[in-house]
N, CA, C and O atoms as a MOPAC input file, in Angstrom:
PM7 MOZYME 1SCF
protein

 N      0.91400 1    -1.06000 1     0.00500 1
 C      0.14500 1     0.07300 1    -0.45000 1
 C      0.83600 1     0.87900 1    -0.09700 1
 O      1.69200 1     0.68500 1     0.76700 1
 N      0.58200 1     2.29900 1    -0.83900 1
 C      1.19400 1     3.21100 1    -0.95700 1
 C      1.39800 1     4.39000 1     0.25600 1
 O      0.22400 1     4.54000 1     0.59500 1
 N      1.98900 1     5.08000 1     0.89200 1
 C      2.38200 1     6.29100 1     1.53300 1
 C      1.58500 1     7.26500 1     0.77500 1
 O      2.12900 1     7.68100 1    -0.24800 1
 N      0.20900 1     7.80000 1     1.09900 1
 C      0.30300 1     9.25100 1     0.95100 1
 C      0.02800 1     9.98600 1     1.64700 1
 O     -1.12600 1    10.39300 1     1.51000 1
 N      0.62900 1    10.44000 1     2.47800 1
 C      1.01200 1    10.94900 1     4.34200 1
 C      1.09500 1    12.96500 1     3.68100 1
 O      0.53200 1    14.03400 1     3.91500 1
 N      2.61600 1    12.18600 1     2.43900 1
 C      2.67500 1    13.78100 1     2.10300 1
 C      1.65600 1    14.17900 1     1.43100 1
 O      1.27900 1    15.33500 1     1.62400 1
 N      1.00500 1    13.41400 1     0.55800 1
 C     -0.16100 1    14.10100 1     0.59100 1
 C     -1.34100 1    14.84100 1     0.68500 1
 O     -1.81200 1    15.80400 1     0.08000 1
 N     -1.80900 1    13.87700 1     1.93200 1
 C     -2.72500 1    14.49300 1     2.90400 1
 C     -2.01200 1    15.79600 1     3.89300 1
 O     -2.70200 1    16.79400 1     4.10200 1
 N     -1.19100 1    15.74200 1     4.22900 1
 C     -0.40600 1    16.25800 1     5.19700 1
 C     -0.74400 1    17.94100 1     4.13000 1
 O     -1.41600 1    18.85100 1     4.61500 1
 N     -0.02900 1    18.04200 1     2.47100 1
 C      0.00100 1    18.47300 1     1.85600 1
 C     -2.06000 1    19.79000 1     1.33000 1
 O     -2.42400 1    20.96000 1     1.21300 1
 N     -2.43700 1    18.79400 1     1.26700 1
 C     -3.89300 1    18.85400 1     1.24300 1
 C     -4.51700 1    19.53100 1     2.56400 1
 O     -5.30000 1    20.46900 1     2.41500 1
 N     -4.22200 1    19.12400 1     3.71600 1
 C     -4.58300 1    19.77300 1     4.99700 1
 C     -3.76300 1    21.40300 1     4.57500 1
 O     -4.35200 1    22.32500 1     4.01000 1
 N     -2.84500 1    21.42000 1     4.85200 1
 C     -2.36100 1    22.39500 1     5.07600 1
 C     -2.80800 1    23.76100 1     4.04500 1
 O     -2.41300 1    24.91800 1     4.18400 1
 N     -3.66100 1    23.28100 1     3.08400 1
 C     -4.60200 1    24.93400 1     2.51000 1
 C     -5.57000 1    24.61700 1     2.89200 1
 O     -6.30600 1    25.45700 1     2.37500 1
 N     -6.22100 1    23.94700 1     3.48800 1
 C     -7.67200 1    24.18400 1     4.10800 1
 C     -8.00500 1    25.30500 1     5.27800 1
 O     -7.93500 1    25.09500 1     6.48900 1
 N     -8.43300 1    26.70300 1     4.55700 1
 C     -8.73800 1    27.90300 1     5.49700 1
 C     -9.35000 1    27.35700 1     6.96900 1
 O    -10.10000 1    26.38100 1     6.93800 1
 N     -9.07500 1    27.89500 1     8.06300 1
 C     -9.49500 1    27.89100 1     9.00800 1
 C     -9.86500 1    29.49300 1     9.49600 1
 O     -9.18800 1    30.47700 1     9.19800 1
 N    -11.09300 1    29.50000 1    10.30900 1
 C    -11.29600 1    30.50900 1    11.32500 1
 C    -11.04700 1    31.39100 1    12.44700 1
 O    -11.73800 1    31.34800 1    13.46600 1
 N    -10.35600 1    31.96200 1    12.33200 1
 C     -9.68500 1    32.69000 1    13.54500 1
 C    -10.90400 1    33.30300 1    14.05700 1
 O    -11.93200 1    33.21300 1    13.38600 1
 N    -10.90200 1    34.04100 1    15.39800 1
 C    -12.21400 1    34.50900 1    15.97400 1
 C    -11.20800 1    34.66500 1    17.27700 1
 O    -10.69600 1    33.83100 1    18.02400 1
 N    -11.14300 1    36.41700 1    17.20200 1
 C    -10.16300 1    37.35800 1    18.39100 1
 C    -11.35100 1    37.60200 1    19.23100 1
 O    -12.38800 1    37.98300 1    18.68800 1
 N    -11.28800 1    37.39800 1    20.63900 1
 C    -11.86700 1    38.12000 1    21.91700 1
 C    -10.95300 1    39.07900 1    21.77500 1
 O     -9.77300 1    39.11100 1    21.42800 1
 N    -12.00200 1    40.09800 1    22.22600 1
 C    -11.26600 1    40.93200 1    23.05100 1
 C    -12.33000 1    41.63800 1    23.89000 1
 O    -12.48800 1    42.85800 1    23.83300 1
 N    -12.99100 1    40.90200 1    24.60400 1
 C    -13.55900 1    41.15600 1    25.84900 1
 C    -14.91600 1    40.56400 1    25.83400 1
 O    -15.45700 1    39.96900 1    24.90200 1
 N    -15.39700 1    40.83100 1    27.05800 1
 C    -16.88600 1    40.14400 1    27.59600 1
 C    -17.45700 1    41.00200 1    28.00900 1
 O    -17.01400 1    42.12500 1    28.25000 1
 N    -18.49400 1    40.62600 1    28.15100 1
 C    -19.97600 1    42.03500 1    28.94100 1
 C    -20.75800 1    40.75600 1    29.15500 1
 O    -20.62500 1    39.65400 1    28.62200 1
 N    -21.63100 1    41.19900 1    30.10200 1
 C    -22.50900 1    40.55500 1    31.07200 1
 C    -23.89900 1    41.93300 1    31.33600 1
 O    -23.90500 1    42.79500 1    32.21500 1
 N    -24.81800 1    41.72900 1    30.37000 1
 C    -25.53500 1    42.82400 1    30.83900 1
 C    -26.59600 1    41.60800 1    31.14600 1
 O    -26.32000 1    40.41000 1    31.20300 1
 N    -27.67700 1    42.12600 1    31.30100 1
 C    -28.68900 1    41.34400 1    32.06400 1
 C    -29.90400 1    41.68500 1    30.76000 1
 O    -29.92900 1    42.76700 1    30.17400 1
 N    -30.82300 1    40.59300 1    30.47800 1
 C    -31.37800 1    40.58000 1    29.50500 1
 C    -32.17500 1    41.94800 1    29.36700 1
 O    -32.10300 1    42.61100 1    28.33200 1
 N    -32.72000 1    42.22900 1    30.14800 1
 C    -33.64800 1    44.10900 1    30.20600 1
 C    -32.64200 1    44.66200 1    29.55000 1
 O    -32.92500 1    44.93100 1    28.38300 1
 N    -31.29700 1    44.99600 1    29.96800 1
 C    -30.64100 1    46.00100 1    29.40100 1
 C    -29.81100 1    46.35200 1    28.08000 1
 O    -29.19200 1    47.33600 1    27.67600 1
 N    -30.17200 1    44.73900 1    27.47900 1
 C    -30.08500 1    44.16700 1    26.23400 1
 C    -31.22900 1    44.37500 1    24.97500 1
 O    -31.10900 1    44.36600 1    23.75000 1
 N    -32.59100 1    44.59900 1    26.04400 1
 C    -33.70000 1    45.15400 1    25.45200 1
 C    -33.55100 1    46.24000 1    25.10100 1
 O    -33.98200 1    46.64200 1    24.02000 1
 N    -32.83600 1    47.04400 1    26.02600 1
 C    -33.03200 1    48.70700 1    25.98200 1
 C    -31.67500 1    49.04400 1    24.83700 1
 O    -31.66600 1    50.20000 1    24.41500 1
 N    -30.75700 1    48.28100 1    24.41800 1
 C    -29.77900 1    49.19600 1    23.66400 1
 C    -30.35900 1    49.70500 1    22.74200 1
 O    -31.53000 1    49.33900 1    22.64900 1
 N    -29.88500 1    50.70200 1    21.70000 1
 C    -30.00400 1    51.26300 1    21.39800 1
 C    -29.35000 1    51.72900 1    20.14300 1
 O    -28.29700 1    51.82500 1    20.77300 1
 N    -28.94300 1    52.18100 1    18.70900 1
 C    -27.57700 1    52.59800 1    18.18800 1
 C    -26.47800 1    53.63000 1    19.24300 1
 O    -26.82600 1    54.42800 1    20.11400 1
 N    -25.37800 1    53.34700 1    18.89000 1
 C    -24.46800 1    54.51100 1    19.65200 1
 C    -24.78700 1    54.25300 1    21.19000 1
 O    -24.53700 1    55.14100 1    22.00400 1
 N    -25.39700 1    52.90800 1    21.63300 1
 C    -25.15700 1    52.46000 1    23.10100 1
 C    -24.14000 1    51.90300 1    23.37600 1
 O    -23.72000 1    51.03800 1    22.60800 1
 N    -23.47100 1    52.21400 1    24.49800 1
 C    -22.05300 1    51.47200 1    24.95400 1
 C    -22.46200 1    50.60200 1    25.44300 1
 O    -23.42200 1    50.69000 1    26.20800 1
 N    -21.82800 1    49.40900 1    25.14000 1
 C    -21.47600 1    47.90900 1    25.84400 1
 C    -20.13200 1    47.97600 1    27.01600 1
 O    -19.10000 1    47.89000 1    26.35000 1
 N    -19.99300 1    48.02700 1    27.63100 1
 C    -18.63100 1    47.98500 1    28.71100 1
 C    -18.08300 1    46.44200 1    28.62100 1
 O    -18.53500 1    45.37800 1    29.04500 1
 N    -17.33800 1    46.66400 1    28.15200 1
 C    -16.14500 1    45.38600 1    28.02000 1
 C    -15.23200 1    44.57800 1    29.71200 1
 O    -15.20500 1    45.48000 1    30.55000 1
 N    -14.72000 1    43.54700 1    30.16900 1
 C    -14.00800 1    43.57500 1    30.75600 1
 C    -12.97800 1    43.73600 1    30.96400 1
 O    -12.31600 1    43.33900 1    31.92300 1
 N    -12.64200 1    44.42700 1    29.97900 1
 C    -11.31500 1    44.53100 1    29.62300 1
 C    -10.66300 1    45.63400 1    29.07400 1
 O    -11.21100 1    45.96900 1    28.02400 1
 N     -9.67500 1    46.35300 1    29.38200 1
 C     -8.78700 1    47.68100 1    29.33500 1
 C     -8.68900 1    47.27000 1    27.70300 1
 O     -9.13000 1    46.24400 1    27.18400 1
 N     -7.78900 1    48.67900 1    26.87800 1
 C     -7.68500 1    48.68400 1    25.60400 1
 C     -6.07900 1    48.27700 1    25.55300 1
 O     -5.61400 1    47.99600 1    24.44900 1
 N     -5.43200 1    48.24900 1    26.43000 1
 C     -4.06100 1    47.98900 1    26.53100 1
 C     -3.99400 1    46.22600 1    26.80700 1
 O     -3.01800 1    45.48400 1    26.69300 1
 N     -5.42000 1    45.89100 1    27.20800 1
 C     -5.36800 1    44.23800 1    27.63100 1
 C     -4.93700 1    43.43500 1    26.42200 1
 O     -5.25200 1    44.03300 1    25.39300 1
 N     -4.13100 1    41.92500 1    26.12200 1
 C     -3.87200 1    41.78700 1    24.99100 1
 C     -5.34800 1    40.95300 1    24.54300 1
 O     -6.13400 1    40.64600 1    25.44000 1
 N     -5.57600 1    40.70500 1    23.47800 1
 C     -7.15400 1    40.16700 1    23.01500 1
 C     -6.42600 1    38.14400 1    22.61200 1
 O     -5.30500 1    37.78500 1    22.25200 1
 N     -7.21600 1    37.63200 1    22.79200 1
 C     -7.48300 1    35.62000 1    22.11600 1
 C     -7.63600 1    35.45000 1    20.94600 1
 O     -8.47100 1    36.05000 1    20.26800 1
 N     -6.93300 1    34.69700 1    20.58100 1
 C     -7.54200 1    34.27000 1    19.19500 1
 C     -7.76000 1    32.75400 1    19.77000 1
 O     -7.03600 1    32.15900 1    20.56900 1
 N     -8.87000 1    32.33300 1    19.18800 1
 C     -9.25600 1    31.07900 1    18.91500 1
 C     -9.65300 1    30.03500 1    17.84300 1
 O    -10.81000 1    30.23800 1    17.47300 1
 N     -9.26200 1    29.33300 1    17.43100 1
 C     -9.89600 1    28.35900 1    16.66300 1
 C    -11.06900 1    27.51000 1    17.00300 1
 O    -10.76500 1    26.45700 1    17.56300 1
 N    -11.89700 1    27.64300 1    16.87100 1
 C    -13.27400 1    26.76400 1    17.18400 1
 C    -13.29700 1    27.69400 1    18.69700 1
 O    -13.31700 1    28.91800 1    18.82500 1
 N    -13.28300 1    26.42000 1    19.95600 1
 C    -13.17600 1    26.68500 1    20.97000 1
 C    -12.19900 1    26.57000 1    22.03600 1
 O    -12.20800 1    26.62000 1    23.26500 1
 N    -11.15400 1    26.35700 1    20.88800 1
 C     -9.09800 1    26.10900 1    21.55400 1
 C     -8.57200 1    27.86400 1    21.46000 1
 O     -8.91100 1    28.67900 1    20.60200 1
 N     -8.03600 1    27.99000 1    22.15000 1
 C     -7.15600 1    29.30000 1    22.37100 1
 C     -5.59900 1    28.75500 1    21.92800 1
 O     -4.78900 1    27.93500 1    22.35900 1
 N     -5.67900 1    29.61800 1    20.91800 1
 C     -4.53800 1    29.28700 1    19.98000 1
 C     -3.17500 1    30.17700 1    20.29000 1
 O     -2.04200 1    29.69600 1    20.28700 1
 N     -3.46200 1    31.42700 1    20.53200 1
 C     -2.30400 1    32.31100 1    21.01800 1
 C     -2.99500 1    33.72100 1    21.78800 1
 O     -4.13500 1    33.86800 1    22.22900 1
 N     -1.97700 1    34.56100 1    21.76300 1
 C     -2.60800 1    35.78400 1    22.24200 1
 C     -1.99300 1    37.12500 1    21.81600 1
 O     -0.76300 1    37.13200 1    21.77500 1
 N     -2.51800 1    38.06200 1    21.54900 1
 C     -1.67500 1    39.21200 1    21.30800 1
 C     -2.07000 1    40.72600 1    21.23200 1
 O     -2.75000 1    41.14000 1    22.17000 1
 N     -1.67200 1    41.76200 1    20.06200 1
 C     -2.02900 1    43.06200 1    20.75700 1
 C     -2.49800 1    43.57400 1    19.61100 1
 O     -1.84900 1    43.64800 1    18.56800 1
 N     -3.61700 1    43.93600 1    19.77000 1
 C     -4.50600 1    44.57100 1    18.52200 1
 C     -3.52300 1    46.03600 1    17.62000 1
 O     -2.98400 1    46.89200 1    18.32200 1
 N     -3.45300 1    46.09100 1    16.42100 1
 C     -2.84800 1    47.08500 1    15.42500 1
 C     -3.90500 1    47.63500 1    14.46100 1
 O     -4.95000 1    47.10700 1    14.07800 1
 N     -3.40900 1    48.74500 1    14.18500 1
 C     -4.04900 1    49.18500 1    12.98500 1
 C     -3.15400 1    49.21600 1    11.99200 1
 O     -1.95400 1    49.21400 1    12.26600 1
 N     -3.59600 1    49.25100 1    10.69000 1
 C     -2.31300 1    48.78400 1     9.44900 1
 C     -2.70700 1    49.91500 1     9.07800 1
 O     -3.83900 1    50.39600 1     9.11000 1
 N     -1.42500 1    50.47700 1     8.60400 1
 C     -1.41300 1    51.22500 1     7.73200 1
 C     -0.83100 1    50.96400 1     6.28600 1
 O     -0.33100 1    49.89300 1     5.93900 1
 N     -0.98400 1    52.26600 1     5.35900 1
 C     -0.78500 1    51.86900 1     4.11500 1
 C     -1.86200 1    51.57600 1     3.10300 1
 O     -2.90500 1    51.85700 1     3.69300 1
 N     -2.09200 1    51.25500 1     2.16900 1
 C     -3.43600 1    51.09900 1     0.86700 1
 C     -4.53200 1    50.23700 1     1.94400 1
 O     -5.66500 1    50.03400 1     1.50800 1
 N     -4.20500 1    49.76700 1     3.26400 1
 C     -5.11500 1    49.12500 1     3.78500 1
 C     -5.58400 1    49.95100 1     5.46400 1
 O     -6.04500 1    49.42000 1     6.47400 1
 N     -5.27800 1    51.22200 1     5.23000 1
 C     -5.13600 1    51.78900 1     6.46200 1
 C     -6.53400 1    52.26600 1     7.21600 1
 O     -7.39900 1    52.98900 1     6.72300 1
 N     -6.53300 1    51.78300 1     8.30000 1
 C     -7.76400 1    51.87300 1     9.42800 1
 C     -8.66600 1    49.79000 1     9.65000 1
 O     -9.71500 1    49.24300 1     9.99100 1
 N     -6.92000 1    49.39300 1     9.02100 1
 C     -8.14700 1    48.03500 1     9.32200 1
 C     -7.14400 1    47.82500 1    10.53400 1
 O     -6.20400 1    48.50900 1    10.93900 1
 N     -7.87100 1    46.23800 1    11.10100 1
 C     -6.90200 1    45.83000 1    12.07900 1
 C     -6.11200 1    44.36700 1    12.18000 1
 O     -6.48200 1    43.38100 1    11.54400 1
 N     -5.30300 1    44.37500 1    12.81400 1
 C     -4.46100 1    43.48800 1    12.77700 1
 C     -4.00600 1    42.73500 1    14.07800 1
 O     -4.64800 1    43.10900 1    15.05900 1
 N     -3.28300 1    41.99500 1    14.28100 1
 C     -3.23300 1    41.53100 1    15.60300 1
 C     -1.70500 1    41.05600 1    15.28100 1
 O     -1.40400 1    40.53100 1    14.20900 1
 N     -0.76800 1    41.30500 1    16.34700 1
 C      0.93700 1    41.21800 1    16.62800 1
 C      0.92000 1    39.95300 1    17.63000 1
 O      0.82100 1    40.14900 1    18.84100 1
 N      1.04200 1    38.36400 1    16.98100 1
 C      0.85700 1    37.54100 1    18.43600 1
 C      1.96700 1    38.27600 1    19.60100 1
 O      2.91600 1    39.05300 1    19.49800 1
 N      1.44300 1    37.73600 1    20.47700 1
 C      3.08900 1    37.72900 1    21.38000 1
 C      3.24400 1    36.48100 1    22.30900 1
 O      4.24700 1    36.32800 1    23.00600 1
 N      2.42400 1    35.78400 1    22.28900 1
 C      2.29100 1    34.65500 1    22.91600 1
 C      1.35700 1    33.61800 1    21.94600 1
 O      0.39200 1    33.97900 1    21.27100 1
 N      1.98300 1    31.99800 1    22.06800 1
 C      1.43700 1    31.03300 1    20.99800 1
 C      1.46700 1    30.16900 1    21.87800 1
 O      2.51400 1    29.94900 1    22.48600 1
 N      0.16700 1    29.39800 1    22.17200 1
 C     -0.51000 1    28.73100 1    23.16400 1
 C      0.29800 1    27.41200 1    22.77700 1
 O      0.57300 1    26.94700 1    21.67100 1
 N      0.66300 1    26.84600 1    24.43000 1
 C      0.75100 1    25.23100 1    24.15800 1
 C      0.23500 1    24.29500 1    23.53500 1
 O     -0.88600 1    24.13900 1    24.01700 1
 N      0.44100 1    23.45300 1    22.59600 1
 C     -0.16600 1    22.53300 1    21.94800 1
 C     -0.18100 1    21.05100 1    22.85200 1
 O      0.69800 1    20.44200 1    23.46200 1
 N     -1.06300 1    20.90300 1    22.70500 1
 C     -1.58700 1    19.63400 1    23.23800 1
 C     -2.04000 1    18.27200 1    22.34200 1
 O     -3.21100 1    17.95100 1    22.54700 1
 N     -1.44200 1    17.57300 1    21.55800 1
 C     -1.31100 1    16.31100 1    21.02400 1
 C     -2.19700 1    15.56600 1    21.32600 1
 O     -2.49600 1    14.79500 1    20.41400 1
 N     -3.04000 1    15.40400 1    22.67900 1
 C     -3.51800 1    14.09600 1    22.63200 1
 C     -4.80500 1    14.29200 1    22.67800 1
 O     -5.48300 1    13.26900 1    22.77300 1
 N     -5.64700 1    15.83200 1    22.62000 1
 C     -7.25700 1    16.51800 1    22.58600 1
 C     -7.27700 1    15.83000 1    20.99700 1
 O     -8.27300 1    15.95200 1    20.28400 1

């Protein structure tokens, strides 16, 4: 039987993965949520200088700092990684 692991790894490496960036959490009551209007402010549990967390699915993969991109894509956000989470191959 032929070993196709190189082909499989190559194919898997091209699969896009959605990364979610968590900048904080809020804990409003249902009644507070129902009264929200445009321009309302929902206070988060973190400050601007706190690191953000990067998730693939529900798994924490890294932490970083928000940055604004300059140049042609000015005004867009990016994340500069400051810490990569330990991998646990058992999961």
